[in-house]
ROKOL-608365 format. One line per field, with one value per atom (N, C-alpha, C): residue number from 1; residue in one letter; atom name; x, y, z. Coordinates in Angstrom, 1 decimal. Example, Ala and Ser with C-alpha at 12.3 -4.5 7.8 and 13.67 -1.06 7.14 Angstrom:
REM ROKOL-608365
num <- [1 | 1 | 1 | 2 | 2 | 2]
residuo <- [A | A | A | S | S | S]
atomo <- [N | CA | C | N | CA | C]
east <- [13.2 | 12.3 | 13.2 | 12.8 | 13.7 | 12.9]
north <- [-5.7 | -4.5 | -3.3 | -2.2 | -1.1 | 0.0]
up <- [7.8 | 7.8 | 7.8 | 7.1 | 7.1 | 7.9]
END
This chain:
REM ROKOL-608365
num <- [1 | 1 | 1 | 2 | 2 | 2 | 3 | 3 | 3 | 4 | 4 | 4 | 5 | 5 | 5 | 6 | 6 | 6 | 7 | 7 | 7 | 8 | 8 | 8 | 9 | 9 | 9 | 10 | 10 | 10 | 11 | 11 | 11 | 12 | 12 | 12 | 13 | 13 | 13 | 14 | 14 | 14 | 15 | 15 | 15 | 16 | 16 | 16 | 17 | 17 | 17 | 18 | 18 | 18 | 19 | 19 | 19 | 20 | 20 | 20 | 21 | 21 | 21 | 22 | 22 | 22 | 23 | 23 | 23 | 24 | 24 | 24 | 25 | 25 | 25 | 26 | 26 | 26 | 27 | 27 | 27 | 28 | 28 | 28 | 29 | 29 | 29 | 30 | 30 | 30 | 31 | 31 | 31 | 32 | 32 | 32 | 33 | 33 | 33 | 34 | 34 | 34 | 35 | 35 | 35 | 36 | 36 | 36 | 37 | 37 | 37 | 38 | 38 | 38 | 39 | 39 | 39 | 40 | 40 | 40 | 41 | 41 | 41 | 42 | 42 | 42 | 43 | 43 | 43 | 44 | 44 | 44 | 45 | 45 | 45 | 46 | 46 | 46 | 47 | 47 | 47 | 48 | 48 | 48 | 49 | 49 | 49 | 50 | 50 | 50 | 51 | 51 | 51 | 52 | 52 | 52 | 53 | 53 | 53 | 54 | 54 | 54 | 55 | 55 | 55 | 56 | 56 | 56 | 57 | 57 | 57 | 58 | 58 | 58 | 59 | 59 | 59 | 60 | 60 | 60 | 61 | 61 | 61 | 62 | 62 | 62 | 63 | 63 | 63 | 64 | 64 | 64 | 65 | 65 | 65 | 66 | 66 | 66 | 67 | 67 | 67 | 68 | 68 | 68 | 69 | 69 | 69 | 70 | 70 | 70 | 71 | 71 | 71 | 72 | 72 | 72 | 73 | 73 | 73 | 74 | 74 | 74 | 75 | 75 | 75 | 76 | 76 | 76 | 77 | 77 | 77 | 78 | 78 | 78 | 79 | 79 | 79 | 80 | 80 | 80 | 81 | 81 | 81 | 82 | 82 | 82 | 83 | 83 | 83 | 84 | 84 | 84 | 85 | 85 | 85 | 86 | 86 | 86 | 87 | 87 | 87 | 88 | 88 | 88 | 89 | 89 | 89 | 90 | 90 | 90 | 91 | 91 | 91 | 92 | 92 | 92 | 93 | 93 | 93 | 94 | 94 | 94 | 95 | 95 | 95 | 96 | 96 | 96 | 97 | 97 | 97 | 98 | 98 | 98 | 99 | 99 | 99 | 100 | 100 | 100 | 101 | 101 | 101 | 102 | 102 | 102 | 103 | 103 | 103 | 104 | 104 | 104 | 105 | 105 | 105 | 106 | 106 | 106 | 107 | 107 | 107 | 108 | 108 | 108 | 109 | 109 | 109 | 110 | 110 | 110 | 111 | 111 | 111 | 112 | 112 | 112 | 113 | 113 | 113 | 114 | 114 | 114 | 115 | 115 | 115 | 116 | 116 | 116 | 117 | 117 | 117 | 118 | 118 | 118 | 119 | 119 | 119 | 120 | 120 | 120 | 121 | 121 | 121 | 122 | 122 | 122 | 123 | 123 | 123 | 124 | 124 | 124 | 125 | 125 | 125 | 126 | 126 | 126 | 127 | 127 | 127 | 128 | 128 | 128 | 129 | 129 | 129 | 130 | 130 | 130 | 131 | 131 | 131 | 132 | 132 | 132 | 133 | 133 | 133 | 134 | 134 | 134 | 135 | 135 | 135 | 136 | 136 | 136 | 137 | 137 | 137 | 138 | 138 | 138 | 139 | 139 | 139 | 140 | 140 | 140 | 141 | 141 | 141 | 142 | 142 | 142 | 143 | 143 | 143 | 144 | 144 | 144 | 145 | 145 | 145 | 146 | 146 | 146 | 147 | 147 | 147 | 148 | 148 | 148 | 149 | 149 | 149 | 150 | 150 | 150 | 151 | 151 | 151 | 152 | 152 | 152 | 153 | 153 | 153 | 154 | 154 | 154 | 155 | 155 | 155 | 156 | 156 | 156 | 157 | 157 | 157]
residuo <- [X | X | X | X | X | X | X | X | X | X | X | X | X | X | X | X | X | X | X | X | X | X | X | X | X | X | X | X | X | X | X | X | X | X | X | X | X | X | X | X | X | X | X | X | X | X | X | X | X | X | X | X | X | X | X | X | X | X | X | X | X | X | X | X | X | X | X | X | X | X | X | X | X | X | X | X | X | X | X | X | X | X | X | X | X | X | X | X | X | X | X | X | X | X | X | X | X | X | X | X | X | X | X | X | X | X | X | X | X | X | X | X | X | X | X | X | X | X | X | X | X | X | X | X | X | X | X | X | X | X | X | X | X | X | X | X | X | X | X | X | X | X | X | X | X | X | X | X | X | X | X | X | X | X | X | X | X | X | X | X | X | X | X | X | X | X | X | X | X | X | X | X | X | X | X | X | X | X | X | X | X | X | X | X | X | X | X | X | X | X | X | X | X | X | X | X | X | X | X | X | X | X | X | X | X | X | X | X | X | X | X | X | X | X | X | X | X | X | X | X | X | X | X | X | X | X | X | X | X | X | X | X | X | X | X | X | X | X | X | X | X | X | X | X | X | X | X | X | X | X | X | X | X | X | X | X | X | X | X | X | X | X | X | X | X | X | X | X | X | X | X | X | X | X | X | X | X | X | X | X | X | X | X | X | X | X | X | X | X | X | X | X | X | X | X | X | X | X | X | X | X | X | X | X | X | X | X | X | X | X | X | X | X | X | X | X | X | X | X | X | X | X | X | X | X | X | X | X | X | X | X | X | X | X | X | X | X | X | X | X | X | X | X | X | X | X | X | X | X | X | X | X | X | X | X | X | X | X | X | X | X | X | X | X | X | X | X | X | X | X | X | X | X | X | X | X | X | X | X | X | X | X | X | X | X | X | X | X | X | X | X | X | X | X | X | X | X | X | X | X | X | X | X | X | X | X | X | X | X | X | X | X | X | X | X | X | X | X | X | X | X | X | X | X | X | X | X | X | X | X | X | X | X | X | X | X | X | X | X | X | X | X | X | X | X | X | X | X | X | X | X | X | X | X | X | X | X | X | X | X | X | X | X | X | X | X | X | X | X | X | X]
atomo <- [N | CA | C | N | CA | C | N | CA | C | N | CA | C | N | CA | C | N | CA | C | N | CA | C | N | CA | C | N | CA | C | N | CA | C | N | CA | C | N | CA | C | N | CA | C | N | CA | C | N | CA | C | N | CA | C | N | CA | C | N | CA | C | N | CA | C | N | CA | C | N | CA | C | N | CA | C | N | CA | C | N | CA | C | N | CA | C | N | CA | C | N | CA | C | N | CA | C | N | CA | C | N | CA | C | N | CA | C | N | CA | C | N | CA | C | N | CA | C | N | CA | C | N | CA | C | N | CA | C | N | CA | C | N | CA | C | N | CA | C | N | CA | C | N | CA | C | N | CA | C | N | CA | C | N | CA | C | N | CA | C | N | CA | C | N | CA | C | N | CA | C | N | CA | C | N | CA | C | N | CA | C | N | CA | C | N | CA | C | N | CA | C | N | CA | C | N | CA | C | N | CA | C | N | CA | C | N | CA | C | N | CA | C | N | CA | C | N | CA | C | N | CA | C | N | CA | C | N | CA | C | N | CA | C | N | CA | C | N | CA | C | N | CA | C | N | CA | C | N | CA | C | N | CA | C | N | CA | C | N | CA | C | N | CA | C | N | CA | C | N | CA | C | N | CA | C | N | CA | C | N | CA | C | N | CA | C | N | CA | C | N | CA | C | N | CA | C | N | CA | C | N | CA | C | N | CA | C | N | CA | C | N | CA | C | N | CA | C | N | CA | C | N | CA | C | N | CA | C | N | CA | C | N | CA | C | N | CA | C | N | CA | C | N | CA | C | N | CA | C | N | CA | C | N | CA | C | N | CA | C | N | CA | C | N | CA | C | N | CA | C | N | CA | C | N | CA | C | N | CA | C | N | CA | C | N | CA | C | N | CA | C | N | CA | C | N | CA | C | N | CA | C | N | CA | C | N | CA | C | N | CA | C | N | CA | C | N | CA | C | N | CA | C | N | CA | C | N | CA | C | N | CA | C | N | CA | C | N | CA | C | N | CA | C | N | CA | C | N | CA | C | N | CA | C | N | CA | C | N | CA | C | N | CA | C | N | CA | C | N | CA | C | N | CA | C | N | CA | C | N | CA | C | N | CA | C | N | CA | C | N | CA | C | N | CA | C | N | CA | C | N | CA | C | N | CA | C | N | CA | C | N | CA | C | N | CA | C | N | CA | C | N | CA | C | N | CA | C | N | CA | C | N | CA | C | N | CA | C | N | CA | C | N | CA | C | N | CA | C]
east <- [0.8 | 0.0 | 0.9 | 0.5 | 1.3 | 0.8 | 1.7 | 1.2 | 1.3 | 0.4 | 0.3 | 1.4 | 2.0 | 3.1 | 2.4 | 3.1 | 2.7 | 3.4 | 2.7 | 3.3 | 4.6 | 4.8 | 6.0 | 7.2 | 7.0 | 8.1 | 9.3 | 9.2 | 10.4 | 11.1 | 10.3 | 10.9 | 11.5 | 10.9 | 11.5 | 12.8 | 12.9 | 14.1 | 15.2 | 14.8 | 15.7 | 16.3 | 15.4 | 15.9 | 16.9 | 16.6 | 17.5 | 18.9 | 18.8 | 20.1 | 20.9 | 20.1 | 20.8 | 21.5 | 20.8 | 21.5 | 22.7 | 22.5 | 23.7 | 24.8 | 24.5 | 25.6 | 26.3 | 25.5 | 26.1 | 27.0 | 26.6 | 27.4 | 28.7 | 28.5 | 29.7 | 30.7 | 30.2 | 31.0 | 31.7 | 31.0 | 31.6 | 32.7 | 32.5 | 33.5 | 34.7 | 34.5 | 35.6 | 36.4 | 35.7 | 36.3 | 37.2 | 36.7 | 37.5 | 38.8 | 38.7 | 39.9 | 40.9 | 40.3 | 41.1 | 41.9 | 41.2 | 41.8 | 42.7 | 42.6 | 43.4 | 44.9 | 45.2 | 46.6 | 47.3 | 46.5 | 47.0 | 46.7 | 46.2 | 45.8 | 44.7 | 43.7 | 42.6 | 41.3 | 40.3 | 38.9 | 38.3 | 37.2 | 36.5 | 36.0 | 35.6 | 35.1 | 36.3 | 37.5 | 38.6 | 39.0 | 39.0 | 39.2 | 38.2 | 37.0 | 35.9 | 36.3 | 36.7 | 37.1 | 38.2 | 39.3 | 40.4 | 40.0 | 39.2 | 38.8 | 37.9 | 37.0 | 36.2 | 37.1 | 38.1 | 39.0 | 39.9 | 40.1 | 41.1 | 40.9 | 39.6 | 39.3 | 38.7 | 39.1 | 38.6 | 39.8 | 40.5 | 41.7 | 41.4 | 40.2 | 39.9 | 39.4 | 39.3 | 38.9 | 37.4 | 36.9 | 35.5 | 35.3 | 34.2 | 33.9 | 33.5 | 33.6 | 33.2 | 31.7 | 30.9 | 29.5 | 29.3 | 30.0 | 30.0 | 30.4 | 31.5 | 32.0 | 30.9 | 30.2 | 29.2 | 28.0 | 27.7 | 26.6 | 27.1 | 28.3 | 28.8 | 29.3 | 29.6 | 30.1 | 29.1 | 29.6 | 28.8 | 29.0 | 28.7 | 28.8 | 27.9 | 27.6 | 26.8 | 27.6 | 26.9 | 27.5 | 28.2 | 27.7 | 28.3 | 29.7 | 30.1 | 31.5 | 32.5 | 32.1 | 33.0 | 34.1 | 33.8 | 34.9 | 36.0 | 35.5 | 36.5 | 37.3 | 36.7 | 37.4 | 38.5 | 38.0 | 39.0 | 40.1 | 39.8 | 40.8 | 41.9 | 41.4 | 42.4 | 43.2 | 42.6 | 43.4 | 44.3 | 43.9 | 44.8 | 46.0 | 45.8 | 46.8 | 47.9 | 47.5 | 48.4 | 49.0 | 48.6 | 49.1 | 48.6 | 47.4 | 46.8 | 45.9 | 45.4 | 44.6 | 44.9 | 44.5 | 44.7 | 43.4 | 43.2 | 42.1 | 42.7 | 42.1 | 42.4 | 41.2 | 41.5 | 40.4 | 39.7 | 38.3 | 37.5 | 37.5 | 37.7 | 37.7 | 36.3 | 36.3 | 35.1 | 34.3 | 34.7 | 34.0 | 35.0 | 35.3 | 36.3 | 35.9 | 34.6 | 34.1 | 34.3 | 34.5 | 34.5 | 35.9 | 36.0 | 37.3 | 37.0 | 38.1 | 38.1 | 39.1 | 38.7 | 39.5 | 40.1 | 41.5 | 42.2 | 43.1 | 43.2 | 44.1 | 45.6 | 46.5 | 47.9 | 48.6 | 49.9 | 50.7 | 50.8 | 50.9 | 51.0 | 49.7 | 48.5 | 47.3 | 47.1 | 47.6 | 47.5 | 48.4 | 49.6 | 50.5 | 49.9 | 49.2 | 48.6 | 47.5 | 46.7 | 45.6 | 46.2 | 47.3 | 47.9 | 48.3 | 48.6 | 48.9 | 47.7 | 46.6 | 45.4 | 44.5 | 44.3 | 43.3 | 43.5 | 44.7 | 44.8 | 44.3 | 44.7 | 44.4 | 42.9 | 42.4 | 40.9 | 40.1 | 40.4 | 39.7 | 39.7 | 40.9 | 41.0 | 40.1 | 40.1 | 39.3 | 37.8 | 37.5 | 36.1 | 35.5 | 36.3 | 35.9 | 35.6 | 36.3 | 36.1 | 34.8 | 34.3 | 33.0 | 31.9 | 32.1 | 31.1 | 31.3 | 32.3 | 32.5 | 31.2 | 30.9 | 29.7 | 28.5 | 28.7 | 27.6 | 27.8 | 27.0 | 27.1 | 27.0 | 27.7 | 27.6 | 26.2 | 25.4 | 24.0 | 23.2 | 23.5 | 22.8 | 23.3 | 24.6 | 25.1 | 24.5 | 24.4 | 23.8 | 22.3 | 21.6 | 20.2 | 20.1 | 21.0 | 21.0 | 21.3 | 22.2 | 22.5 | 21.2 | 20.5 | 19.2 | 18.2 | 18.1 | 17.1 | 17.5 | 18.7 | 19.2 | 19.0 | 19.2 | 19.0 | 17.5 | 16.6 | 15.2 | 14.8 | 15.4 | 15.1 | 15.5 | 16.7 | 17.2 | 16.3 | 15.8 | 14.9 | 13.6 | 13.1 | 11.9 | 12.1 | 13.3 | 13.6 | 13.7 | 14.3 | 14.4 | 13.0 | 12.2 | 10.8 | 10.0 | 10.2 | 9.5 | 10.0 | 11.3 | 11.9 | 11.3 | 11.2 | 10.6 | 9.2 | 8.4 | 7.0 | 6.8 | 7.7 | 7.7 | 7.9 | 8.9 | 9.2 | 7.9 | 7.2 | 6.1 | 4.9 | 4.9 | 3.8 | 4.1 | 5.3 | 5.7 | 5.4]
north <- [-1.2 | 0.0 | 1.2 | 2.2 | 3.4 | 4.5 | 5.2 | 6.3 | 7.6 | 8.4 | 9.7 | 10.6 | 11.4 | 12.3 | 13.4 | 13.7 | 14.7 | 16.0 | 17.1 | 18.4 | 18.7 | 18.0 | 18.2 | 17.4 | 16.5 | 15.6 | 16.3 | 17.4 | 18.2 | 18.8 | 19.3 | 19.8 | 18.8 | 17.6 | 16.5 | 16.1 | 15.9 | 15.6 | 16.6 | 17.9 | 19.0 | 18.9 | 18.6 | 18.5 | 17.3 | 16.2 | 15.1 | 15.4 | 16.2 | 16.6 | 17.5 | 18.4 | 19.3 | 18.6 | 17.6 | 16.8 | 16.0 | 15.4 | 14.7 | 15.6 | 16.8 | 17.8 | 18.2 | 18.5 | 18.9 | 17.8 | 16.5 | 15.4 | 15.3 | 15.4 | 15.4 | 16.5 | 17.7 | 18.8 | 18.6 | 18.1 | 17.8 | 16.8 | 15.7 | 14.7 | 15.2 | 15.9 | 16.5 | 17.5 | 18.3 | 19.2 | 18.5 | 17.4 | 16.6 | 16.2 | 15.6 | 15.2 | 16.3 | 17.4 | 18.6 | 19.2 | 19.4 | 20.0 | 19.1 | 17.8 | 16.8 | 17.0 | 17.5 | 17.7 | 18.8 | 19.6 | 20.5 | 20.1 | 18.8 | 18.3 | 19.1 | 19.5 | 20.3 | 19.6 | 19.8 | 19.4 | 20.6 | 20.4 | 21.6 | 22.5 | 22.0 | 22.9 | 23.7 | 23.1 | 23.8 | 24.9 | 24.6 | 25.6 | 26.8 | 26.5 | 27.5 | 28.4 | 27.8 | 28.7 | 29.6 | 29.1 | 29.9 | 31.0 | 30.6 | 31.6 | 32.7 | 32.3 | 33.4 | 34.3 | 33.8 | 34.7 | 35.5 | 35.2 | 35.9 | 37.3 | 37.7 | 39.2 | 39.8 | 39.2 | 39.7 | 40.0 | 41.2 | 41.5 | 41.5 | 41.7 | 41.7 | 40.3 | 39.4 | 38.1 | 38.0 | 36.8 | 36.5 | 35.8 | 35.9 | 35.1 | 33.7 | 32.7 | 31.4 | 31.4 | 32.2 | 32.3 | 32.8 | 33.9 | 34.4 | 33.4 | 32.7 | 31.6 | 30.6 | 30.2 | 29.2 | 29.7 | 30.9 | 31.5 | 31.5 | 31.7 | 31.9 | 30.6 | 29.6 | 28.3 | 27.5 | 26.7 | 25.8 | 24.4 | 24.4 | 23.2 | 23.4 | 22.3 | 22.5 | 23.2 | 24.1 | 25.0 | 24.2 | 23.0 | 22.2 | 21.8 | 21.9 | 21.5 | 22.6 | 23.8 | 25.0 | 24.8 | 24.4 | 24.3 | 23.3 | 22.1 | 21.1 | 21.6 | 22.3 | 22.9 | 23.9 | 24.8 | 25.8 | 25.1 | 24.1 | 23.4 | 22.8 | 22.1 | 21.4 | 22.4 | 23.5 | 24.5 | 25.3 | 25.5 | 26.2 | 25.3 | 24.0 | 23.1 | 23.1 | 23.4 | 23.5 | 24.9 | 25.8 | 27.2 | 27.9 | 27.5 | 28.2 | 29.3 | 29.3 | 30.3 | 30.4 | 31.4 | 31.6 | 32.2 | 31.9 | 32.5 | 33.6 | 34.7 | 35.8 | 36.2 | 36.6 | 37.0 | 38.2 | 38.1 | 39.2 | 40.3 | 41.6 | 42.7 | 42.8 | 42.9 | 43.1 | 41.8 | 40.6 | 39.4 | 38.3 | 37.9 | 36.9 | 35.5 | 35.3 | 34.0 | 33.8 | 34.9 | 34.8 | 35.0 | 34.5 | 34.6 | 35.2 | 35.8 | 36.2 | 35.2 | 34.7 | 33.7 | 34.5 | 34.5 | 35.2 | 34.2 | 34.6 | 33.8 | 34.2 | 33.2 | 33.4 | 33.6 | 34.0 | 34.1 | 32.8 | 31.7 | 30.4 | 30.1 | 30.4 | 30.2 | 31.1 | 32.3 | 33.2 | 32.7 | 32.2 | 31.6 | 30.4 | 29.5 | 28.4 | 28.8 | 29.7 | 30.2 | 30.8 | 31.4 | 32.0 | 30.9 | 29.7 | 28.5 | 27.9 | 27.8 | 27.1 | 27.9 | 29.1 | 29.9 | 30.0 | 30.2 | 30.3 | 29.0 | 27.9 | 26.6 | 26.3 | 26.7 | 26.5 | 27.4 | 28.6 | 29.5 | 29.0 | 28.5 | 28.0 | 26.8 | 25.8 | 24.6 | 25.0 | 25.9 | 26.3 | 26.9 | 27.6 | 28.2 | 27.1 | 26.0 | 24.9 | 24.2 | 24.3 | 23.7 | 24.3 | 25.6 | 26.4 | 26.4 | 25.6 | 25.5 | 25.3 | 26.1 | 26.0 | 26.7 | 27.4 | 28.1 | 29.6 | 30.3 | 31.8 | 32.4 | 33.5 | 34.3 | 34.6 | 35.0 | 35.4 | 34.2 | 33.0 | 31.8 | 31.4 | 31.6 | 31.3 | 32.3 | 33.6 | 34.5 | 34.1 | 33.7 | 33.3 | 32.1 | 31.1 | 29.9 | 30.2 | 31.2 | 31.6 | 32.1 | 33.0 | 33.5 | 32.4 | 31.5 | 30.4 | 29.6 | 29.2 | 28.4 | 29.1 | 30.4 | 31.2 | 31.2 | 31.3 | 31.2 | 29.8 | 28.8 | 27.4 | 27.3 | 27.8 | 27.7 | 28.4 | 29.6 | 30.3 | 29.5 | 28.9 | 28.0 | 26.9 | 26.3 | 25.1 | 25.6 | 26.8 | 27.3 | 27.6 | 28.2 | 28.6 | 27.3 | 26.2 | 25.0 | 24.4 | 24.5 | 23.9 | 24.7 | 26.0 | 26.8 | 26.4 | 26.3 | 25.9 | 24.5 | 23.6 | 22.3 | 22.3 | 23.1 | 23.3 | 23.8 | 24.8 | 25.4 | 24.3 | 23.4 | 22.4 | 21.3 | 21.2 | 20.1 | 20.5]
up <- [0.0 | 0.0 | 0.0 | -0.8 | -0.9 | 0.0 | 0.7 | 1.5 | 0.8 | 1.0 | 0.3 | 0.9 | 0.0 | 0.4 | 1.3 | 2.4 | 3.3 | 2.9 | 3.2 | 2.8 | 3.6 | 4.7 | 5.5 | 5.1 | 4.1 | 3.7 | 3.3 | 2.5 | 2.1 | 3.3 | 4.3 | 5.5 | 6.3 | 6.4 | 7.1 | 6.5 | 5.2 | 4.5 | 4.7 | 4.7 | 4.9 | 6.3 | 7.3 | 8.6 | 8.8 | 8.1 | 8.1 | 7.5 | 6.4 | 5.7 | 6.6 | 7.3 | 8.3 | 9.4 | 9.9 | 11.0 | 10.5 | 9.3 | 8.7 | 8.4 | 7.9 | 7.6 | 8.9 | 9.9 | 11.2 | 11.8 | 11.6 | 12.1 | 11.3 | 10.0 | 9.1 | 9.4 | 9.6 | 10.0 | 11.3 | 12.3 | 13.6 | 13.5 | 12.8 | 12.6 | 11.8 | 10.8 | 10.0 | 10.9 | 11.7 | 12.7 | 13.7 | 14.2 | 15.2 | 14.6 | 13.3 | 12.7 | 12.4 | 11.9 | 11.5 | 12.8 | 13.9 | 15.0 | 15.8 | 15.6 | 16.3 | 15.9 | 14.7 | 14.4 | 15.3 | 16.0 | 17.0 | 18.4 | 18.6 | 19.9 | 20.5 | 19.7 | 20.1 | 19.7 | 20.5 | 20.1 | 19.4 | 18.7 | 18.1 | 19.2 | 20.3 | 21.4 | 22.0 | 22.1 | 22.6 | 21.7 | 20.4 | 19.4 | 19.5 | 19.7 | 19.8 | 21.0 | 22.1 | 23.3 | 22.9 | 22.3 | 21.9 | 20.9 | 20.0 | 19.0 | 19.5 | 20.5 | 21.1 | 21.9 | 22.6 | 23.4 | 22.6 | 21.3 | 20.5 | 20.3 | 20.3 | 20.1 | 21.4 | 22.5 | 23.8 | 24.7 | 24.5 | 25.3 | 26.9 | 27.3 | 28.7 | 29.1 | 28.2 | 28.5 | 28.6 | 29.0 | 29.2 | 30.5 | 31.1 | 32.3 | 31.7 | 32.6 | 32.2 | 31.8 | 32.5 | 32.2 | 30.7 | 30.4 | 29.1 | 28.0 | 28.3 | 27.4 | 27.2 | 28.3 | 28.2 | 27.3 | 27.3 | 26.4 | 25.0 | 24.7 | 23.3 | 22.7 | 23.4 | 22.9 | 22.1 | 21.2 | 20.5 | 21.2 | 22.4 | 23.2 | 24.5 | 25.2 | 26.4 | 27.4 | 28.1 | 29.1 | 30.2 | 30.5 | 31.6 | 31.3 | 30.0 | 29.6 | 29.7 | 30.1 | 30.0 | 31.0 | 32.3 | 33.3 | 32.8 | 32.3 | 31.9 | 30.7 | 29.7 | 28.6 | 29.1 | 30.0 | 30.5 | 31.2 | 32.1 | 32.8 | 31.9 | 30.9 | 29.9 | 29.2 | 28.7 | 28.0 | 28.9 | 30.1 | 31.1 | 31.4 | 31.5 | 31.8 | 30.7 | 29.5 | 28.3 | 28.2 | 29.1 | 29.0 | 27.8 | 27.3 | 26.1 | 26.5 | 27.8 | 28.4 | 29.9 | 30.5 | 31.9 | 32.6 | 33.8 | 34.6 | 35.4 | 35.5 | 36.3 | 37.2 | 38.4 | 39.3 | 38.6 | 38.7 | 38.2 | 39.3 | 38.8 | 39.8 | 40.4 | 41.7 | 42.5 | 42.8 | 42.3 | 42.6 | 42.8 | 44.0 | 44.3 | 43.9 | 43.6 | 43.1 | 41.6 | 40.9 | 39.4 | 38.8 | 37.6 | 36.9 | 35.5 | 35.0 | 33.6 | 33.0 | 31.8 | 31.1 | 29.9 | 29.9 | 28.8 | 28.0 | 26.8 | 25.9 | 26.3 | 26.4 | 26.7 | 25.3 | 25.5 | 24.3 | 23.5 | 24.2 | 23.6 | 22.9 | 23.5 | 22.8 | 21.6 | 21.7 | 20.5 | 19.4 | 19.7 | 18.7 | 18.0 | 18.8 | 18.3 | 17.3 | 17.7 | 16.8 | 15.5 | 15.6 | 14.4 | 13.4 | 13.9 | 13.1 | 12.5 | 13.3 | 13.0 | 12.0 | 12.3 | 11.6 | 10.1 | 9.6 | 8.1 | 7.4 | 8.0 | 7.4 | 7.6 | 8.8 | 9.0 | 8.1 | 7.9 | 7.0 | 5.5 | 5.1 | 3.8 | 3.6 | 4.5 | 4.4 | 4.6 | 5.5 | 5.7 | 4.4 | 3.7 | 2.4 | 1.4 | 1.4 | 0.5 | 0.7 | 2.0 | 2.3 | 1.5 | 1.1 | 0.4 | -1.1 | -1.6 | -3.1 | -3.8 | -4.8 | -5.6 | -5.0 | -3.9 | -3.2 | -3.3 | -4.0 | -4.1 | -2.7 | -2.5 | -1.3 | -0.9 | -1.8 | -1.5 | -1.0 | -1.5 | -1.1 | 0.3 | 0.6 | 1.9 | 3.0 | 2.6 | 3.5 | 3.8 | 2.8 | 3.0 | 3.8 | 3.6 | 4.4 | 5.8 | 6.1 | 7.5 | 8.1 | 7.4 | 8.0 | 8.2 | 7.3 | 7.4 | 8.6 | 8.8 | 9.9 | 11.2 | 11.3 | 12.5 | 12.9 | 11.9 | 12.1 | 12.7 | 12.0 | 12.5 | 14.0 | 14.3 | 15.7 | 16.6 | 16.3 | 17.1 | 17.3 | 16.3 | 16.4 | 17.3 | 17.2 | 18.1 | 19.6 | 19.8 | 21.2 | 21.7 | 20.9 | 21.3 | 21.7 | 20.9 | 21.1 | 22.5 | 22.7 | 24.0 | 25.2 | 25.1 | 26.2 | 26.4 | 25.3 | 25.4 | 26.0 | 25.7 | 26.3 | 27.8 | 28.2 | 29.6 | 30.4 | 29.7 | 30.3 | 30.5 | 29.6 | 29.7 | 30.8 | 31.1 | 32.1 | 33.5]
END
């Protein structure tokens, strides 16, 4: 017996492709950053700190990272152990720290970023800039929809 096509089939297929693409990007990122003994999340921390001369609090890092916030302390611990970043006491709050990129962290980023940007550009081969901008807007809208759904679900519980 044949089932009728639902109007949401195209959206469902697009969602599956988005998930497959995200998984492929994550796996490729793990392999790429491994040559510098970094995880994608560790790279994200260093990259976020690179244009923050005053550093960021761990709470700020948690909001900006593409990882679960509960992982921030472990990420910072591992990077600090390698002298790629440092914690400094936050002025006026003895319980808080500012996380800053060290010289070693900055030097490592200077090695990684040119290669990273070149390869990231290749991901978009055959995609016009206008299409990439539209896709970014579409994905941002999807992300907001998902966040709104999560909030609504919490309210129902």
